[in-house]
C-alpha positions in Angstrom: 108.2 93.4 105.2 106.3 90.4 106.7 102.5 90.9 107.1 100.6 88.5 109.4 96.9 87.9 110.1 94.7 90.9 109.6 97.7 92.9 108.2 98.1 90.4 105.5 94.4 90.5 104.7 94.3 94.3 104.6 97.3 94.5 102.3 96.4 91.5 100.1 99.7 89.8 100.4 102.0 88.1 103.0 105.3 90.0 102.3 106.6 92.8 100.2 109.8 94.8 99.6 109.5 98.5 100.6 112.4 100.9 100.7 113.0 103.2 103.6 115.8 104.2 106.0 113.7 103.9 109.2 110.8 101.7 110.3 108.6 104.8 110.2 109.5 105.5 106.5 108.8 101.9 105.5 105.5 101.8 107.4 104.5 105.2 105.9 105.2 103.9 102.4 103.2 100.7 103.2 100.2 102.8 104.3 100.4 104.7 101.0 100.6 101.5 99.1 97.9 99.4 100.9 95.4 102.1 102.0 93.2 102.9 105.0 92.3 99.3 106.0 96.0 98.6 106.4 96.5 101.8 108.4 93.7 100.8 110.8 95.4 97.4 111.4 98.8 99.0 111.8 97.5 101.4 114.5 96.9 98.4 116.8 99.8 96.2 115.7 103.3 95.6 117.2 106.2 96.1 114.9 109.3 94.0 115.1 112.6 94.1 113.2 114.5 90.9 112.9 112.5 89.3 115.8 112.8 92.2 118.2 110.3 95.0 119.2 111.0 98.1 117.1 110.1 101.8 117.1 109.4 104.1 114.2 112.9 105.8 114.6 114.8 102.5 114.3 117.2 102.5 111.3 116.7 99.6 108.9 118.7 98.2 106.0 118.0 96.3 102.9 118.2 92.9 104.6 116.3 93.7 107.8 112.8 92.1 108.2 110.1 94.3 109.5 107.1 92.3 110.7 103.6 93.7 111.4 102.0 91.7 114.2 98.4 92.5 114.8 96.6 91.4 117.9 95.3 87.9 117.5 92.2 86.6 119.3 92.0 83.0 120.2 89.5 80.7 121.8 
């Protein structure tokens, strides 16, 4: 799993390996691992798998990359 911006800050790392059969399982395990701050960021983030928008029910395999993309403000 790839964590960007505020998701990286909340989790304390840029990437991690988390097992699960679906996007939802992986994200649930990530919330358990990283805690409430990560859960808050996740609630407002887009989730992509291998560069495409994903949903919680999407099946994932060992070599799929799930990316958590929080909203980014610019100026």
